[in-house]
PAGU-579532 format. One record per residue (C-alpha): x, y, z. Coordinates in steps of 0.25 Angstrom, whole numbers. Layout:
BEGIN
+-------+-------+-------+
:    xx :    yy :    zz :
+-------+-------+-------+
:     X :     Y :     Z :
...
+-------+-------+-------+
end
This chain:
BEGIN
+-------+-------+-------+
:    xx :    yy :    zz :
+-------+-------+-------+
:     0 :     0 :     0 :
:     5 :    14 :    -3 :
:     0 :    27 :     4 :
:     4 :    41 :     0 :
:     4 :    51 :    11 :
:     3 :    66 :     9 :
:     6 :    74 :    22 :
:     0 :    89 :    22 :
:     7 :   101 :    27 :
:     2 :   100 :    42 :
:     8 :    86 :    42 :
:    21 :    91 :    38 :
:    21 :   104 :    47 :
:    32 :   100 :    56 :
:    41 :    89 :    62 :
:    30 :    84 :    71 :
:    20 :    82 :    60 :
:    31 :    75 :    51 :
:    33 :    65 :    62 :
:    18 :    62 :    61 :
:    20 :    61 :    46 :
:    31 :    51 :    49 :
:    22 :    43 :    58 :
:    11 :    42 :    48 :
:    20 :    38 :    37 :
:    27 :    27 :    45 :
:    14 :    22 :    50 :
:    10 :    16 :    37 :
:    21 :    10 :    27 :
:    11 :    12 :    16 :
:    13 :    27 :    17 :
:    25 :    28 :     7 :
:    24 :    41 :     0 :
:    23 :    54 :     7 :
:    19 :    67 :     1 :
:    21 :    80 :    10 :
:    16 :    94 :    10 :
:    25 :   106 :    15 :
:    24 :   108 :    30 :
:    11 :   116 :    34 :
:     7 :   123 :    46 :
:    11 :   119 :    60 :
:     2 :   128 :    68 :
:    -8 :   139 :    65 :
:     0 :   151 :    59 :
:    11 :   142 :    54 :
:    16 :   143 :    40 :
:    14 :   132 :    29 :
:    28 :   129 :    22 :
:    21 :   131 :     9 :
:    16 :   145 :    12 :
:    30 :   148 :    17 :
:    36 :   143 :     4 :
:    26 :   152 :    -4 :
:    31 :   163 :     4 :
:    45 :   159 :     1 :
:    42 :   159 :   -14 :
:    37 :   173 :   -13 :
:    50 :   177 :    -5 :
:    59 :   171 :   -16 :
:    51 :   178 :   -27 :
:    52 :   192 :   -20 :
:    67 :   191 :   -15 :
:    73 :   179 :   -21 :
:    76 :   172 :    -8 :
:    68 :   164 :     2 :
:    64 :   171 :    14 :
:    57 :   171 :    28 :
:    46 :   161 :    23 :
:    57 :   151 :    19 :
:    64 :   152 :    32 :
:    51 :   147 :    39 :
:    50 :   136 :    29 :
:    65 :   132 :    33 :
:    61 :   133 :    48 :
:    50 :   124 :    47 :
:    58 :   113 :    39 :
:    69 :   114 :    49 :
:    60 :   112 :    60 :
:    54 :   100 :    54 :
:    67 :    94 :    51 :
:    72 :    97 :    65 :
:    59 :    91 :    72 :
:    61 :    78 :    63 :
:    76 :    77 :    67 :
:    80 :    75 :    52 :
:    94 :    75 :    47 :
:    89 :    83 :    35 :
:    98 :    95 :    31 :
:    86 :   104 :    32 :
:    95 :   117 :    31 :
:   101 :   112 :    18 :
:    87 :   108 :    12 :
:    81 :   122 :    16 :
:    93 :   130 :    10 :
:    92 :   122 :    -3 :
:    77 :   124 :    -3 :
:    79 :   139 :    -1 :
:    89 :   140 :   -13 :
:    80 :   132 :   -22 :
:    68 :   141 :   -19 :
:    76 :   154 :   -22 :
:    81 :   147 :   -35 :
:    68 :   142 :   -40 :
:    60 :   154 :   -36 :
:    47 :   146 :   -38 :
:    35 :   147 :   -30 :
:    31 :   132 :   -33 :
:    45 :   127 :   -29 :
:    46 :   135 :   -16 :
:    32 :   131 :   -12 :
:    36 :   116 :   -15 :
:    48 :   116 :    -5 :
:    39 :   114 :     7 :
:    34 :   100 :     2 :
:    48 :    97 :    -3 :
:    55 :   100 :    10 :
:    44 :    93 :    18 :
:    45 :    81 :    10 :
:    61 :    80 :    11 :
:    59 :    81 :    26 :
:    48 :    71 :    27 :
:    56 :    61 :    18 :
:    68 :    62 :    27 :
:    59 :    61 :    40 :
:    52 :    48 :    34 :
:    64 :    42 :    28 :
:    57 :    43 :    15 :
:    62 :    46 :     1 :
:    59 :    60 :    -4 :
:    53 :    62 :   -18 :
:    53 :    76 :   -23 :
:    39 :    79 :   -30 :
:    47 :    88 :   -40 :
:    52 :    75 :   -46 :
:    39 :    67 :   -46 :
:    27 :    77 :   -47 :
:    27 :    83 :   -61 :
:    19 :    94 :   -68 :
:    18 :    96 :   -83 :
:    22 :   110 :   -88 :
:     8 :   115 :   -86 :
:     9 :   112 :   -71 :
:     0 :   100 :   -72 :
:     3 :    88 :   -64 :
:     9 :    77 :   -73 :
:     2 :    66 :   -66 :
:     7 :    54 :   -73 :
:    22 :    58 :   -73 :
:    21 :    62 :   -59 :
:    15 :    48 :   -55 :
:    26 :    41 :   -62 :
:    37 :    49 :   -56 :
:    31 :    47 :   -42 :
:    30 :    32 :   -44 :
:    44 :    31 :   -49 :
:    50 :    40 :   -38 :
:    43 :    33 :   -27 :
:    46 :    19 :   -32 :
:    54 :    11 :   -22 :
:    53 :    21 :   -11 :
:    47 :    16 :     2 :
:    43 :    30 :     6 :
:    44 :    44 :     0 :
:    40 :    58 :     3 :
:    36 :    67 :    -9 :
:    33 :    82 :    -7 :
:    19 :    87 :   -11 :
:    15 :   100 :   -18 :
:    24 :   100 :   -30 :
:    30 :    94 :   -42 :
:    38 :    99 :   -54 :
:    35 :   104 :   -68 :
:    42 :    98 :   -80 :
:    54 :   107 :   -79 :
:    56 :   103 :   -64 :
:    50 :   116 :   -58 :
:    42 :   114 :   -45 :
:    27 :   115 :   -46 :
:    18 :   114 :   -35 :
:     3 :   110 :   -34 :
:    -7 :   119 :   -28 :
:    -7 :   121 :   -13 :
:   -10 :   108 :    -6 :
:    -4 :   101 :   -18 :
:     3 :    91 :    -8 :
:   -10 :    83 :    -8 :
:    -9 :    82 :   -23 :
:     5 :    77 :   -22 :
:     1 :    67 :   -12 :
:   -10 :    62 :   -22 :
:     0 :    62 :   -33 :
:     9 :    53 :   -26 :
:    -2 :    43 :   -22 :
:    -7 :    42 :   -36 :
:     7 :    40 :   -41 :
:    10 :    28 :   -32 :
:    -5 :    23 :   -33 :
:    -5 :    24 :   -18 :
:   -16 :    16 :   -10 :
:   -19 :    28 :    -2 :
:   -15 :    43 :    -2 :
:   -15 :    48 :    13 :
:   -16 :    63 :    14 :
:   -11 :    67 :    28 :
:   -16 :    81 :    34 :
:   -20 :    87 :    47 :
:   -35 :    83 :    46 :
:   -41 :    69 :    47 :
:   -48 :    69 :    34 :
:   -60 :    76 :    28 :
:   -71 :    81 :    37 :
:   -86 :    81 :    33 :
:   -86 :    96 :    35 :
:   -77 :   108 :    38 :
:   -74 :   107 :    53 :
:   -73 :   122 :    54 :
:   -88 :   122 :    51 :
:   -93 :   109 :    58 :
:   -85 :   105 :    70 :
:   -79 :    91 :    70 :
:   -86 :    86 :    57 :
:   -85 :    71 :    53 :
:   -73 :    66 :    46 :
:   -75 :    60 :    32 :
:   -69 :    46 :    32 :
:   -70 :    44 :    17 :
:   -74 :    52 :     5 :
:   -72 :    50 :   -10 :
:   -63 :    58 :   -19 :
:   -76 :    65 :   -25 :
:   -80 :    69 :   -11 :
:   -66 :    74 :    -8 :
:   -67 :    83 :   -20 :
:   -80 :    89 :   -17 :
:   -76 :    92 :    -2 :
:   -62 :    97 :    -5 :
:   -68 :   106 :   -16 :
:   -77 :   112 :    -6 :
:   -67 :   115 :     4 :
:   -64 :   102 :    12 :
:   -49 :   105 :    12 :
:   -42 :    92 :    17 :
:   -38 :    87 :     3 :
:   -39 :    95 :   -10 :
:   -47 :    87 :   -20 :
:   -38 :    90 :   -31 :
:   -27 :    83 :   -24 :
:   -33 :    70 :   -25 :
:   -34 :    68 :   -40 :
:   -21 :    60 :   -41 :
:   -26 :    49 :   -31 :
:   -40 :    50 :   -36 :
:   -35 :    45 :   -50 :
:   -30 :    33 :   -44 :
:   -41 :    30 :   -33 :
:   -31 :    32 :   -22 :
:   -38 :    35 :    -8 :
:   -34 :    47 :     0 :
:   -34 :    47 :    15 :
:   -34 :    60 :    23 :
:   -26 :    58 :    36 :
:   -22 :    67 :    48 :
:    -7 :    68 :    51 :
:   -10 :    72 :    65 :
:   -21 :    62 :    67 :
:   -17 :    50 :    59 :
:   -26 :    40 :    66 :
:   -38 :    48 :    61 :
:   -46 :    41 :    50 :
:   -45 :    52 :    39 :
:   -52 :    53 :    26 :
:   -51 :    43 :    15 :
:   -54 :    48 :     1 :
:   -58 :    38 :    -9 :
:   -61 :    36 :   -24 :
:   -76 :    35 :   -26 :
:   -74 :    21 :   -31 :
:   -69 :    18 :   -17 :
:   -77 :    27 :    -9 :
:   -88 :    21 :     0 :
:  -100 :    29 :     5 :
:   -98 :    31 :    20 :
:  -112 :    34 :    24 :
:  -112 :    49 :    25 :
:  -122 :    56 :    15 :
:  -112 :    67 :    15 :
:   -97 :    66 :    16 :
:   -93 :    80 :    18 :
:   -97 :    95 :    17 :
:   -88 :   106 :    12 :
:   -89 :   120 :     8 :
:   -83 :   133 :     4 :
:   -88 :   148 :     6 :
:   -87 :   160 :    -4 :
:   -92 :   156 :   -17 :
:  -100 :   165 :   -27 :
:  -112 :   160 :   -35 :
:  -114 :   166 :   -49 :
:  -128 :   163 :   -53 :
:  -132 :   164 :   -67 :
:  -146 :   164 :   -72 :
:  -151 :   164 :   -87 :
:  -164 :   158 :   -93 :
:  -162 :   146 :  -102 :
:  -147 :   146 :   -98 :
:  -147 :   131 :  -101 :
:  -150 :   133 :  -116 :
:  -139 :   143 :  -118 :
:  -127 :   134 :  -123 :
:  -114 :   138 :  -117 :
:  -120 :   146 :  -105 :
:  -111 :   140 :   -94 :
:   -99 :   140 :  -103 :
:  -100 :   155 :  -105 :
:  -101 :   157 :   -90 :
:   -89 :   148 :   -87 :
:   -81 :   155 :   -98 :
:   -82 :   168 :   -90 :
:   -77 :   160 :   -77 :
:   -66 :   154 :   -85 :
:   -61 :   167 :   -91 :
:   -59 :   172 :   -77 :
:   -53 :   160 :   -71 :
:   -65 :   158 :   -61 :
:   -69 :   144 :   -56 :
:   -83 :   140 :   -52 :
:   -87 :   130 :   -42 :
:  -101 :   125 :   -46 :
:  -111 :   128 :   -56 :
:  -125 :   125 :   -51 :
:  -135 :   128 :   -62 :
:  -150 :   128 :   -65 :
:  -158 :   129 :   -78 :
:  -156 :   144 :   -79 :
:  -146 :   147 :   -68 :
:  -131 :   144 :   -66 :
:  -123 :   147 :   -54 :
:  -107 :   147 :   -53 :
:  -101 :   145 :   -39 :
:   -88 :   153 :   -39 :
:   -78 :   154 :   -27 :
:   -79 :   169 :   -23 :
:   -64 :   170 :   -24 :
:   -65 :   169 :   -39 :
:   -73 :   181 :   -40 :
:   -64 :   192 :   -34 :
:   -60 :   205 :   -41 :
:   -73 :   208 :   -48 :
:   -74 :   194 :   -54 :
:   -89 :   194 :   -51 :
:   -92 :   206 :   -60 :
:   -83 :   201 :   -71 :
:   -90 :   187 :   -71 :
:  -104 :   194 :   -71 :
:  -101 :   203 :   -83 :
:   -95 :   192 :   -91 :
:  -105 :   181 :   -88 :
:  -116 :   191 :   -91 :
:  -109 :   193 :  -104 :
:  -107 :   178 :  -107 :
:  -121 :   173 :  -104 :
:  -131 :   184 :  -101 :
:  -137 :   178 :   -89 :
:  -151 :   183 :   -84 :
:  -145 :   184 :   -70 :
:  -130 :   183 :   -64 :
:  -128 :   184 :   -49 :
:  -117 :   182 :   -40 :
:  -119 :   176 :   -25 :
:  -107 :   177 :   -16 :
:  -104 :   171 :    -2 :
:  -108 :   157 :    -6 :
:  -103 :   144 :     1 :
:  -103 :   131 :    -5 :
:  -105 :   118 :     4 :
:  -103 :   104 :    -2 :
:  -110 :    92 :     4 :
:  -102 :    80 :    -2 :
:  -104 :    65 :    -1 :
:  -106 :    52 :   -10 :
:  -117 :    49 :     0 :
:  -126 :    60 :    -5 :
:  -130 :    53 :   -17 :
:  -134 :    41 :    -9 :
:  -143 :    48 :     1 :
:  -157 :    54 :    -3 :
:  -160 :    68 :     3 :
:  -145 :    73 :     4 :
:  -149 :    86 :    -3 :
:  -161 :    88 :     6 :
:  -153 :    86 :    19 :
:  -142 :    96 :    14 :
:  -152 :   107 :    10 :
:  -161 :   104 :    23 :
:  -149 :   106 :    32 :
:  -145 :   119 :    25 :
:  -160 :   124 :    25 :
:  -161 :   120 :    40 :
:  -151 :   131 :    43 :
:  -157 :   141 :    35 :
:  -147 :   142 :    24 :
:  -150 :   145 :    10 :
:  -143 :   137 :    -1 :
:  -138 :   146 :   -12 :
:  -133 :   135 :   -21 :
:  -134 :   120 :   -23 :
:  -124 :   111 :   -32 :
:  -124 :    96 :   -32 :
:  -115 :    87 :   -40 :
:  -120 :    77 :   -50 :
:  -113 :    66 :   -42 :
:  -121 :    69 :   -29 :
:  -108 :    70 :   -22 :
:  -110 :    84 :   -17 :
:  -120 :    95 :   -15 :
:  -115 :   109 :   -14 :
:  -123 :   120 :    -8 :
:  -121 :   135 :    -8 :
:  -124 :   144 :     4 :
:  -120 :   158 :     9 :
:  -107 :   159 :    15 :
:  -113 :   163 :    28 :
:  -120 :   150 :    29 :
:  -109 :   141 :    25 :
:  -105 :   135 :    39 :
:  -118 :   133 :    44 :
:  -123 :   126 :    31 :
:  -111 :   117 :    32 :
:  -114 :   113 :    47 :
:  -129 :   111 :    43 :
:  -125 :   101 :    32 :
:  -115 :    94 :    40 :
:  -125 :    92 :    51 :
:  -135 :    86 :    41 :
:  -126 :    76 :    35 :
:  -116 :    72 :    47 :
:  -124 :    75 :    59 :
:  -137 :    68 :    54 :
:  -132 :    56 :    48 :
:  -142 :    46 :    42 :
+-------+-------+-------+
end
């Protein structure tokens, strides 16, 4: 059996947490390949190494030299090496890194050094081989992951190694230049390694014991989710459940590799397993989880006989595309169409621009914007199995006197999304949670 383990920033924060990592890895010989993030915060107000390295990149751009931010990076790694009692020549390593940062003058290269240094230290501490992601994670000249080449290089590099540590977050372009994934990209790196070796399980170790059925800042001590499908994960992550970004699972999803979310600080907790739909078994709950976000804007278009006008939707979307604006959902009726847009997309007079150009494009009877809308997603494979789920949802919302501004249900019956005013977001979430988790059938 082969397990790939990814450890997040809180798991790498200091020497004490790295000792926990070693205990976890040593507890199971199947945990052979370890992907690590840069050290995160140790306490409130502490700095993340990646943030300090972005500050370092700005210092180099401005002065040509590393500055105070990199001094803090050095201090953190010295502290970790000292706490672990390693013989690693950390001063030489840090000096060489500073020289490379000043020579490269690249934000991506500089930001990647947190994972690079963390992986070197972890490999030394675990007595494992170090495999540089620069050598095995490859992007094409457009900056897109060259997946097949990457999988092949990883397999070849890990062949014969009992245990190895690979830094997350970065790879290299065809000319060898370092390129990073988006923030949080170490999750993607872990999934890539798991896919490359066709792991039996991809363990993602973080500082929470898996997914919760609801935001604990809104509902105190919500139930944990023991299992969910890839599709449920995507719906919940998209709507704000931030334990694991849904885009990071695609490499393992392709190969039907299960993911297990575990807590580095409570390794005995069960965690959450994420399964392909083919392996997912309904656990009995009508709803698996509830997630949501605030601050959306609804653009409502009305036009008689809209459905007979060929290209109507295309013309509206062309205006969005022209200005690089994403939309979240398009609920529609026979003569109406709504576009749900993150309000952040509509700054700097964009609302007025959209109104003018959409009126010119499709000449609607009415065009209105509604601000301060929150979206709440109720997600679960069990919803399609249970008669009356929608009635329960809307009764729960009606019973607290909240007006539903928008309804959108996917064709798969996996989720129902409702829109409410921002001011009613938290109490609506609580009411829905109460209905489906406190009143179990």
